[in-house]
N, C-alpha and C positions, 0 to 999 in steps of 0.2 A: 191229741190236742193240736189244732191247726196253728201254724206259725203266723205271726203278724205280717211276715212277708207275703203279700197276696199271691205271688207266684215267683218262680225263678227268672222268668223272662219278662223284660220290659221292652216293648217294641222300639223305643227310642235308643236303647243301649245295645241291642243285639249285635250289630256289625262290629262295633269297637270292642265290645267285651270279649268276643271270641278269641282275641289275641292275648288276653291277660294271663291265663295259666301257663301258656308256653313261654311268655315273657318272664314270668316269675321264675320259672325253672331255668331258663337260659340266662337270666341275669339282665334282661333288657325289657323295657316297656315300649311297645311298638304303636299303641293306639290310644286315642283319647275319646271317651264317650261324649257325645253332644246331646244335650236335652232338646227335645223337639220344640219346647216353648222358648228357648233362648239360643237361637241359631248362632248368634255372634259370640256367645260366651261358652267356652268348654266347661264341662262338669269336672269336678276334681279328678286328677289322674295321678298315677304313681310316677314319680320322676325316675326312680330306680330302686329295685329291691336290694336287700342286703347281699353283699358279695359272698360267693361260695367260700367256705372255710374247710380246712381239713384236707386229707389226702383223697377222700372220696369225691370231692367236688360238689357236695350237696349244699343247697342253699341253707343259710342259717334260719332256724326257727326259734321262737321264744314261747315259753310256757305261760307268760302273763305280762301284764303291764307294769313296768318299773315305776311309772308315775302314780298310778292309782293303787298299786300293790294287789291287783286282782288277778287271779289265775283264769286263763281261758279254759273252756271245756275241751279244747284241742289246741296244740301248739299252732302258732301263726307265723307267717313271714313278716318280719318288720319291713316297712317301706319308708323310703326317704321322700322329702318334699322339695319341690322347686319353688314353693311359695303358693301353689295352686290350692292345696289343702287349707293352708292358713287363711288365704283370702276367702275361700268358701265358708270356713267356720266363722271368720269375722263378720261376714255378711249375715249369717244367721244370728250371731250374738248381738249385732247392732240393733236388732228389733227388741232386745231385752236390756239395752243399756250396758252391755258387757263387751269385753274384748278378750281374745285369746292371748295367754301369756306363755304357756308351755304346751307342746303338742306331741302326740304319737299317732302312728297309723299302721295298721296291720291288714294282711290279706290272707284269705284261705282259698285254695282251689276246691271247687265243688263240682261234681259231675252235673251235667246239664239238668237231669231230671231227679236228682237226689235230694228231694224235699226233706227226707228224714235226717240226713246229715246237716242240712242247713238249719233245721229246727234244733238239733243237738248243739251246734255251735252257738247260735243266737240265744236260745233259751238257757242253756247251761252257763254261758258267760254272764248273762244278765242276772241269773239267780245268784251267781257268785258275788256280784255287786251287792245284792241284798243281804247275803250272808255276812258281808264285812261291814254292814251298817250303813250303806249308802241308801239315801231316800231318793227313789227314782220317779221321774214324771215325764211322760211323753209330751212333746211340744209340737206344734204345727206351724212353724214360721213360714211366712210368705216366700222367703228365699228358697225354700225346698219345694220345687215345682214337680218333681217326680213322685208319683204316688207310692212307688216301691221303696223309697228312701224313708228311714225312720230316725227321728232325732229325739234325744232325751237330755234332761238336765239331771245330774246326779250330785246330790249334796251330802257331805259328810263333814262333821265338825265345822270348821270355818272355811272349808273349800267347796267350790262349785265347779263341776266339770260338764262339758258338752260332749255327748256321745252320739255319733252319727253312723248308722248302718246303711250300706248301699249294696243290694244284691245285684250281681251282674249275671250274664248268661251261664258262665261256668266258674264263678268265683264270687266271693263276698268281700267287701271292703269295710273296715271299721276304723273310723277317724275319732280321735278324741283330743280335747284340750282342756287345760286348767284355765278358768276364767277369772277375771277381775272386773271391778266397776270400770266402766268406760272412762269416767272422769277422774279416777283415782291416779295419783302419781305412781310411777313405776318405783317399786322397792329396790334399794340397792342390793347387790348380790350378798347373800348371807356369808359371813366370814367367821372363822373360829374366834371364840372369846380370847381377849388378851389376858396373859398371865401375869 
């Protein structure tokens, strides 16, 4: 079964994406992909991956999303945000009258021509959303100008999440955020009930 990712290589992302796997492993992010259609605005980039832990010096990986409680088909590197991911997701959500309230982002290293592994990561993770009762729908917002990037809305109970997959030359980026109505007031932080 062919992956929804049309190919691993996107001409506008090749040069910048080449540095991502090494940066993830080394603990640094060295390059920002730029979309050909938007020369002045950089595409979302990782600010810094998780810091290595343990005596081995290996980067931390996570089995799933703490926010959505969904397991990935393969452990992923958690990525931090300097505001770029949030801005990009808010731009997408603006078209739907929504805004991002909580977010997570993850990355996987994928060999340049390993379509099978990319399929496994994407299809397995998305299938896990379905198994947990999420209703998934692909969206095509104007803010997503790269044909390789896929965006989905995932609804479950009273929550709606934005899921954005961006394949790069030798890695894949998965951004997600919990959304709220754009005009709704921010809810105060939840606190423990008084006794």
